[in-house]
C-alpha positions as CSV (number, residue, x, y, z in Angstrom):
1,X,7.0,14.2,19.1
2,X,10.6,12.9,19.0
3,X,13.0,15.0,17.1
4,X,16.1,13.1,18.2
5,X,15.2,9.6,19.8
6,X,18.7,8.4,20.0
7,X,19.2,10.1,23.5
8,X,16.3,8.4,25.2
9,X,15.6,5.2,23.1
10,X,17.3,2.9,25.7
11,X,15.3,4.4,28.5
12,X,12.0,4.0,26.4
13,X,12.8,0.3,26.1
14,X,13.8,-0.2,29.8
15,X,10.6,1.3,30.9
16,X,8.0,0.5,28.2
17,X,6.9,-3.0,27.4
18,X,5.8,-3.9,23.8
19,X,2.0,-4.9,23.8
20,X,1.1,-7.0,20.9
21,X,-2.5,-6.6,21.2
22,X,-2.3,-2.8,21.1
23,X,0.1,-2.9,18.1
24,X,-2.2,-5.1,16.2
25,X,-5.3,-3.2,17.1
26,X,-3.9,0.3,16.0
27,X,-2.3,-1.0,12.8
28,X,-5.6,-2.7,11.7
29,X,-7.8,0.2,12.8
30,X,-5.8,3.0,11.1
31,X,-5.4,0.9,8.0
32,X,-9.0,0.2,7.8
33,X,-9.9,3.8,8.2
34,X,-7.5,4.9,5.5
35,X,-8.7,2.3,3.1
36,X,-12.3,3.5,3.6
37,X,-11.3,7.1,2.8
38,X,-9.2,6.2,-0.2
39,X,-10.3,5.2,-3.7
40,X,-11.8,1.6,-3.7
41,X,-8.7,0.2,-5.6
42,X,-6.8,0.9,-2.4
43,X,-8.5,-1.9,-0.7
44,X,-6.2,-4.4,-2.6
45,X,-2.9,-4.1,-0.4
46,X,0.0,-3.0,-2.8
47,X,2.5,-4.1,-0.4
48,X,2.5,-7.2,1.7
49,X,4.7,-8.1,4.6
50,X,7.0,-11.2,4.3
51,X,7.0,-13.0,7.8
52,X,10.3,-13.4,9.5
53,X,12.1,-11.6,6.7
54,X,13.9,-9.0,8.7
55,X,15.0,-7.9,12.1
56,X,13.2,-5.2,14.1
57,X,15.7,-2.4,14.7
58,X,16.1,1.2,15.6
59,X,18.7,3.7,14.4
60,X,19.0,1.4,11.4
61,X,20.7,1.6,8.0
62,X,19.9,-1.1,5.3
63,X,21.1,-2.2,1.9
64,X,20.3,-5.0,-0.6
65,X,23.2,-7.1,-1.5
66,X,23.3,-9.5,-4.6
67,X,24.6,-13.0,-4.2
68,X,23.7,-16.3,-5.8
69,X,21.2,-14.6,-8.3
70,X,19.3,-13.3,-5.4
71,X,18.9,-10.1,-3.3
72,X,19.4,-10.1,0.5
73,X,18.9,-7.3,2.8
74,X,21.6,-6.4,5.2
75,X,20.5,-4.2,8.3
76,X,22.6,-2.6,11.0
77,X,21.1,-1.0,14.1
78,X,19.8,-1.7,17.5
79,X,17.5,-4.7,17.9
80,X,14.5,-5.1,20.1
81,X,14.6,-5.3,23.8
82,X,18.0,-3.7,24.5
83,X,19.1,-0.1,23.6
84,X,22.7,-0.6,24.2
85,X,22.9,-3.8,21.9
86,X,23.8,-3.3,18.3
87,X,23.8,-5.8,15.4
88,X,24.5,-6.1,11.7
89,X,22.5,-8.9,10.3
90,X,22.5,-10.5,6.8
91,X,19.0,-11.9,5.9
92,X,20.0,-14.6,3.4
93,X,17.2,-15.5,0.9
94,X,17.1,-19.2,0.7
95,X,14.1,-19.4,-1.5
96,X,11.5,-17.0,-2.6
97,X,10.2,-15.3,0.6
98,X,12.2,-17.4,2.9
99,X,15.0,-15.6,4.7
100,X,17.6,-16.9,7.3
101,X,19.4,-14.3,9.6
102,X,23.1,-14.6,10.0
103,X,26.0,-12.4,10.8
104,X,28.1,-13.7,8.0
105,X,31.4,-12.4,9.4
106,X,30.2,-8.7,9.5
107,X,30.8,-6.3,12.5
108,X,27.8,-5.3,14.7
109,X,27.4,-1.6,14.5
110,X,24.7,1.2,14.6
111,X,24.6,4.9,14.0
112,X,26.6,4.7,10.9
113,X,26.3,4.1,7.1
114,X,26.7,1.2,4.6
115,X,26.9,0.6,0.9
116,X,27.6,-2.2,-1.7
117,X,29.7,-2.3,-4.7
118,X,32.0,-4.6,-6.5
119,X,35.4,-3.2,-4.9
120,X,37.8,-5.7,-6.4
121,X,36.2,-6.2,-9.9
122,X,35.5,-9.9,-9.2
123,X,31.8,-9.5,-10.3
124,X,30.6,-10.1,-6.7
125,X,29.3,-7.3,-4.5
126,X,31.0,-6.3,-1.5
127,X,30.2,-4.1,1.5
128,X,31.4,-1.1,3.1
129,X,30.3,-0.3,6.8
130,X,31.1,2.3,9.4
131,X,29.4,3.1,12.8
132,X,29.6,2.5,16.5
133,X,29.7,-1.0,18.4
134,X,27.8,-2.0,21.5
135,X,31.0,-1.1,23.6
136,X,30.9,2.4,22.0
137,X,33.9,2.0,19.8
138,X,34.1,3.5,16.3
139,X,34.5,0.8,13.6
140,X,34.7,0.5,9.9
141,X,36.0,-1.7,7.1
142,X,35.4,-3.0,3.7
143,X,34.1,-6.6,3.5
144,X,34.7,-8.7,0.5
145,X,31.9,-11.1,-0.4
146,X,32.8,-14.7,-0.9
147,X,31.2,-17.0,-3.4
148,X,29.3,-18.7,-0.6
149,X,27.8,-15.5,0.7
150,X,30.2,-14.9,3.8
151,X,32.6,-11.9,4.1
152,X,36.4,-11.3,4.6
153,X,37.5,-8.0,5.8
154,X,39.9,-6.3,3.2
155,X,43.2,-5.0,4.3
156,X,42.2,-1.5,3.1
157,X,41.8,1.1,5.9
158,X,39.0,3.6,6.0
159,X,38.0,6.1,8.6
160,X,35.7,4.8,11.4
161,X,32.8,7.6,11.4
162,X,29.5,7.7,12.9
163,X,26.2,9.6,12.5
164,X,27.0,9.9,8.7
165,X,27.1,7.9,5.5
166,X,29.4,6.3,3.1
167,X,28.9,5.7,-0.7
168,X,30.8,4.1,-3.5
169,X,31.3,5.8,-6.8
170,X,34.0,6.2,-9.6
171,X,34.8,9.8,-9.2
172,X,38.1,9.7,-11.1
173,X,36.7,7.5,-14.1
174,X,39.5,4.9,-13.8
175,X,37.2,1.8,-13.6
176,X,37.2,1.1,-9.9
177,X,35.1,2.4,-7.1
178,X,36.2,5.3,-4.8
179,X,34.5,6.2,-1.5
180,X,32.8,9.2,-0.2
181,X,32.4,9.2,3.6
182,X,31.2,11.6,6.2
183,X,30.5,11.6,10.0
184,X,31.9,12.1,13.4
185,X,35.1,10.4,14.7
186,X,35.8,9.0,18.1
187,X,37.5,12.4,19.1
188,X,34.3,14.2,18.2
189,X,35.7,15.9,15.2
190,X,33.5,16.0,11.9
191,X,34.8,14.8,8.5
192,X,33.8,14.5,4.8
193,X,36.4,12.7,2.8
194,X,37.1,11.4,-0.6
195,X,39.0,8.2,-0.7
196,X,40.6,7.1,-4.0
197,X,40.7,3.4,-4.7
198,X,44.3,2.6,-5.6
199,X,44.0,-1.1,-5.7
200,X,45.0,-2.4,-2.2
201,X,44.5,1.0,-0.4
202,X,42.1,3.9,-0.3
203,X,43.9,7.3,-0.4
204,X,42.5,10.3,1.1
205,X,42.8,13.0,-1.6
206,X,42.3,16.0,0.9
207,X,39.3,17.3,-0.8
208,X,39.0,20.0,1.7
209,X,35.1,19.5,2.2
210,X,33.2,20.7,5.2
211,X,32.8,17.9,7.9
212,X,29.2,16.9,8.5
213,X,27.1,14.6,10.6
214,X,23.5,14.0,11.1
215,X,23.1,14.0,7.3
216,X,24.3,12.5,4.0
217,X,27.1,13.0,1.5
218,X,26.2,11.5,-2.0
219,X,27.7,11.3,-5.5
220,X,25.7,13.2,-8.2
221,X,26.4,14.2,-11.9
222,X,25.0,17.7,-11.6
223,X,26.7,18.9,-14.8
224,X,25.2,16.0,-16.9
225,X,28.7,15.2,-18.2
226,X,29.3,11.8,-16.4
227,X,31.6,13.4,-13.9
228,X,30.7,12.9,-10.2
229,X,30.2,15.9,-8.0
230,X,29.2,15.8,-4.3
231,X,26.1,16.9,-2.6
232,X,26.1,17.4,1.3
233,X,23.4,18.0,3.7
234,X,23.8,17.7,7.5
235,X,25.4,19.7,10.4
236,X,28.9,21.1,10.5
237,X,30.7,22.6,13.3
238,X,29.5,26.0,12.3
239,X,25.9,25.1,11.4
240,X,23.6,23.4,9.0
241,X,24.3,23.1,5.2
242,X,22.7,21.6,2.2
243,X,25.2,22.4,-0.6
244,X,26.5,21.2,-3.8
245,X,30.4,20.7,-4.5
246,X,31.1,20.4,-8.4
247,X,34.2,18.5,-9.3
248,X,36.8,20.6,-11.1
249,X,40.2,18.9,-12.0
250,X,39.8,16.3,-9.5
251,X,39.0,18.6,-6.4
252,X,35.6,20.0,-5.1
253,X,34.6,23.5,-4.9
254,X,31.3,24.9,-3.3
255,X,28.8,26.1,-5.8
256,X,26.2,29.0,-5.5
257,X,23.2,26.7,-6.0
258,X,20.5,27.4,-3.3
259,X,19.0,24.7,-1.1
260,X,17.2,24.8,2.2
261,X,19.7,24.0,4.9
262,X,18.7,20.6,6.9
263,X,20.1,18.1,9.0
264,X,18.7,14.8,10.4
265,X,18.5,14.7,6.7
266,X,18.8,12.5,3.4
267,X,19.1,13.3,-0.1
268,X,18.5,11.2,-3.3
269,X,19.5,11.9,-6.9
270,X,17.6,10.6,-9.9
271,X,16.2,12.0,-13.3
272,X,12.6,12.6,-12.0
273,X,11.2,14.4,-15.0
274,X,12.9,12.6,-17.8
275,X,14.7,15.4,-19.4
276,X,18.1,13.6,-19.1
277,X,19.3,15.7,-16.1
278,X,19.8,14.8,-12.6
279,X,17.2,16.1,-10.1
280,X,17.1,16.0,-6.3
281,X,14.7,15.3,-3.3
282,X,16.1,16.4,0.1
283,X,14.3,15.9,3.5
284,X,15.3,16.9,6.9
285,X,15.0,19.2,10.0
286,X,15.4,23.0,9.5
287,X,17.0,25.3,11.8
288,X,13.6,26.2,13.3
289,X,13.0,22.6,14.0
290,X,10.3,22.0,11.5
291,X,10.3,19.1,9.0
292,X,10.9,19.9,5.3
293,X,10.9,17.8,2.1
294,X,11.8,19.6,-1.1
295,X,12.1,18.5,-4.8
296,X,14.6,20.3,-7.1
297,X,14.9,20.1,-10.9
298,X,18.4,20.3,-12.3
299,X,19.2,22.1,-15.4
300,X,22.6,20.1,-16.0
301,X,24.9,23.1,-15.3
302,X,25.0,22.9,-11.6
303,X,21.8,24.9,-11.0
304,X,18.6,23.5,-9.5
305,X,15.0,25.1,-9.4
306,X,12.6,24.1,-6.7
307,X,9.9,22.0,-8.1
308,X,6.3,21.6,-6.9
309,X,5.9,20.0,-3.4
310,X,2.3,19.2,-4.0
311,X,1.4,15.9,-2.5
312,X,4.8,15.6,-0.8
313,X,4.8,15.4,3.0
314,X,7.3,17.4,5.1
315,X,9.5,14.9,7.1
316,X,12.7,15.1,9.3
317,X,14.9,12.4,10.6
318,X,14.3,11.2,7.1
319,X,15.5,8.4,4.8
320,X,15.0,8.6,1.0
321,X,15.4,6.0,-1.8
322,X,14.4,6.2,-5.5
323,X,13.4,3.4,-7.9
324,X,10.7,2.8,-10.6
325,X,8.5,0.4,-8.7
326,X,5.8,0.4,-11.4
327,X,7.9,0.2,-14.4
328,X,6.6,3.3,-16.1
329,X,10.1,4.6,-16.8
330,X,10.0,7.5,-14.0
331,X,11.8,6.9,-10.7
332,X,9.4,7.0,-7.7
333,X,10.5,7.5,-4.1
334,X,10.0,5.9,-0.8
335,X,10.6,8.3,2.2
336,X,10.4,7.6,5.9
337,X,10.7,10.0,8.9
338,X,8.7,12.2,11.3
339,X,6.2,15.0,10.7
340,X,5.2,17.1,13.6
341,X,2.6,14.5,14.6
342,X,3.9,10.9,13.9
343,X,6.3,8.8,11.7
344,X,5.5,7.8,8.2
345,X,6.6,5.6,5.4
346,X,5.3,7.0,2.2
347,X,5.5,5.7,-1.4
348,X,5.5,8.8,-3.7
349,X,4.5,7.7,-7.4
350,X,6.0,9.9,-10.0
351,X,3.4,11.3,-12.2
352,X,5.5,10.9,-15.4
353,X,7.7,13.9,-14.4
354,X,4.7,16.3,-13.4
355,X,5.1,15.8,-9.7
356,X,4.5,13.1,-7.1
357,X,1.4,11.4,-5.5
358,X,1.2,9.7,-2.2
359,X,-0.3,6.3,-3.2
360,X,-1.3,5.6,0.6
361,X,0.5,2.5,0.5
362,X,-0.5,1.4,4.1
363,X,3.1,0.8,5.1
364,X,4.2,1.0,8.8
365,X,5.5,4.6,9.5
366,X,8.8,4.7,11.0
367,X,11.3,7.1,12.7
368,X,15.1,6.4,13.1
369,X,14.7,4.0,10.3
370,X,15.0,3.3,6.5
371,X,13.2,2.0,3.5
372,X,15.1,0.6,0.5
373,X,13.9,-0.6,-2.8
374,X,15.0,-4.0,-4.2
375,X,13.2,-6.7,-6.5
376,X,14.1,-9.6,-4.3
377,X,11.5,-12.0,-6.0
378,X,12.7,-10.9,-9.5
379,X,9.1,-10.3,-10.7
380,X,9.9,-7.0,-12.3
381,X,8.4,-4.6,-9.7
382,X,10.3,-3.2,-6.7
383,X,9.8,-4.6,-3.3
384,X,10.9,-2.8,0.0
385,X,12.8,-3.4,3.2
386,X,11.6,-1.2,6.0
387,X,13.0,-0.9,9.6
388,X,12.6,1.5,12.3
389,X,10.4,2.8,15.3
390,X,6.7,2.9,14.7
391,X,4.3,5.5,16.4
392,X,3.7,2.9,19.5
393,X,7.4,2.6,19.9
394,X,7.4,-0.9,18.4
395,X,10.2,-2.0,16.3
396,X,9.9,-2.8,12.6
397,X,12.0,-4.9,10.3
398,X,10.7,-6.7,7.2
399,X,10.6,-7.1,3.6
400,X,7.4,-5.9,2.0
401,X,6.6,-7.6,-1.2
402,X,5.1,-5.5,-4.1
403,X,2.0,-7.2,-5.6
404,X,1.9,-5.1,-8.8
405,X,2.0,-8.0,-11.2
406,X,0.6,-7.5,-13.8
407,X,1.2,-3.9,-13.9
408,X,-1.4,-1.5,-13.1
409,X,-2.4,1.4,-15.3
410,X,-0.9,4.7,-14.2
411,X,-3.0,7.7,-13.7
412,X,-2.2,10.7,-15.6
413,X,-1.4,13.8,-13.7
414,X,-4.5,15.6,-14.9
415,X,-6.6,12.9,-13.6
416,X,-5.1,13.1,-10.0
417,X,-7.3,14.6,-7.4
418,X,-5.6,14.9,-3.9
419,X,-7.1,12.5,-1.4
420,X,-7.9,15.3,1.1
421,X,-10.2,16.9,-1.7
422,X,-11.6,13.7,-3.0
423,X,-12.4,12.2,0.4
424,X,-13.7,15.3,2.2
425,X,-12.2,14.5,5.8
426,X,-13.0,17.2,8.3
427,X,-13.0,16.0,11.9
428,X,-10.1,14.6,14.2
429,X,-9.1,13.7,17.7
430,X,-5.7,13.5,19.1
431,X,-4.5,10.9,21.4
432,X,-1.1,9.5,23.1
433,X,0.1,7.0,25.6
434,X,3.0,6.4,27.8
435,X,4.5,4.2,30.4
436,X,5.1,6.9,32.8
437,X,4.4,9.0,36.0
438,X,2.5,12.0,34.6
439,X,1.5,13.4,37.8
440,X,4.8,12.7,39.8
441,X,3.2,10.1,42.2
442,X,6.5,8.1,42.3
443,X,4.9,5.2,40.4
444,X,5.0,4.4,36.7
445,X,2.0,2.9,35.0
446,X,0.3,2.9,31.5
447,X,-1.5,6.1,30.8
448,X,-3.6,7.2,27.6
449,X,-4.6,10.7,26.8
450,X,-7.4,11.6,24.5
451,X,-8.8,14.8,23.2
452,X,-12.4,15.7,22.0
453,X,-13.4,16.1,18.5
454,X,-12.3,19.2,16.4
455,X,-11.9,20.4,12.9
456,X,-8.3,21.2,12.0
457,X,-7.9,24.9,11.0
458,X,-4.4,24.7,9.9
459,X,-1.9,22.1,9.8
460,X,-0.9,20.5,13.2
461,X,-2.9,23.1,15.3
462,X,-4.7,20.4,17.2
463,X,-1.2,18.7,17.8
464,X,0.2,21.9,19.2
465,X,-2.8,22.4,21.4
466,X,-2.8,18.9,22.7
467,X,1.0,18.8,23.6
468,X,0.4,22.3,25.4
469,X,-2.3,20.9,27.5
470,X,-0.1,17.8,28.2
471,X,2.8,19.8,29.3
472,X,0.7,22.2,31.4
473,X,-1.5,19.7,33.2
474,X,0.8,17.0,33.8
475,X,4.4,18.0,35.4
476,X,5.6,14.4,34.7
477,X,5.0,14.3,31.1
478,X,8.3,14.0,29.2
479,X,8.6,16.8,26.6
480,X,10.7,14.5,24.1
481,X,7.9,11.8,24.2
482,X,5.6,11.5,21.2
483,X,2.3,13.1,22.3
484,X,1.0,14.1,19.0
485,X,-0.9,11.3,17.3
486,X,-3.7,12.6,15.2
487,X,-6.5,10.4,14.4
488,X,-7.4,9.6,10.5
489,X,-9.7,12.1,9.4
490,X,-13.5,11.5,9.5
491,X,-16.4,13.0,7.4
492,X,-18.7,13.6,10.3
493,X,-18.7,14.2,14.1
494,X,-20.6,11.0,14.7
495,X,-17.8,8.9,12.8
496,X,-15.1,10.7,14.6
497,X,-16.7,9.9,17.9
498,X,-16.9,6.1,16.9
499,X,-13.3,6.0,16.3
500,X,-12.6,7.9,19.5
501,X,-14.7,5.5,21.5
502,X,-12.8,2.5,19.9
503,X,-9.3,3.9,20.9
504,X,-10.7,4.6,24.5
505,X,-12.0,1.2,24.8
506,X,-8.6,-0.3,23.6
507,X,-6.8,1.6,26.3
508,X,-9.3,0.4,29.0
509,X,-9.1,-3.2,27.8
510,X,-5.2,-3.0,28.3
511,X,-5.7,-1.5,31.8
512,X,-4.4,2.1,30.9
513,X,-5.5,5.0,33.0
514,X,-7.4,7.3,30.5
515,X,-7.1,11.1,30.8
516,X,-9.3,13.4,28.8
517,X,-7.9,16.6,27.3
518,X,-10.8,18.7,26.2
519,X,-10.8,22.1,24.9
């Protein structure tokens, strides 16, 4: 399991080659099994990948930007093959489904944040960006989009912060976009700043907010009055916080609303239950190191009550985005991140304000990544841009088109049966692989580790046992490696054994040394 891949990502790519045959095998195998276990309607793929529509990246942030009556994804992160190189790439949509990668005058950064908005009120969306360059320098700026789709840097100065976020919002209601920015500066100090847009400059209002990194700062109307407040989640110099800061007379003071503190986190705000008040979904890593995803219902008076987490997977190193992908009037959520066994990309369908359902979208699960909604083909349903690192350490970066056209009938909450109950999965095996020297022989090579078949008695118990045996039996195993890949659930021991034999055969075909961790 990887709880913070940033520290060893470069070493991973220097030591581990991407094997296309193994990537394709696992993707097809697991998608096929998941389809068999799901409702027959799931056999029709809801999201389909658009070839050459993005750039595979790790430690990536992305946004959609409008230009020329089209949407174009911008991604900033570390591209495949070199953990030290960082890039910021605009994928210009030339025609429906055809994207051309270009730098377009933007600075190359990673470990930062970006957002879009019309800064200078010329009816063209602009970009704010902040992060770290390939030479490990902090860099930031506001880039004004030109009519031809290129960008020119504004003269306005903003702090260069990393491991945080940046977001536009008109907090003072004067008709222009202000900035909320958080992260770590070059000297190591932590900041959360509100910058008022004064035309040619952005003035720091000295909001006296706790500085955070490894998290997110967002604008949120928690009072239901149209006045923007601030929600923070992440790590301060004193610990972990997830806290609301209501706006009063242009300043921000801490509220008493209670949220589970998380870092390596994200938060998204939307009216999920249709009562006209803003709700929240927050995902990240708790102090104890466990993943947490929680849903909070707002009452419009700076108070939030925890909603039902049924059907919501617990994830950390998370990214969240809200959008009504199916057009039923209720915002849905896409979430990426890591559980205790592997990375996920999950589409949570909003059950008309009565909770959420994982639609088993079959998307590549990513860590150190992102997923963002955007209707690039203008057909009325929301598509996705997804980038990050999958379970086999392959890099992902593509547009995934939503094929929901015409619109599907949405199940009512009363008809929804959780997949685990409906399909009745019972049997699992655990496996992992590495390019490593697990027995400290002095020579690295490809190794695969596979367990025998078990029933899962409680969440992740098989993963914990598997990793314990790895660490105990193989002194060269890296504790930071992801050694917790649980197979899809099988309804019989025979089916599970067939799946296990297929995984072993794939390892042997690629000349892996196979180790059996039986208990």
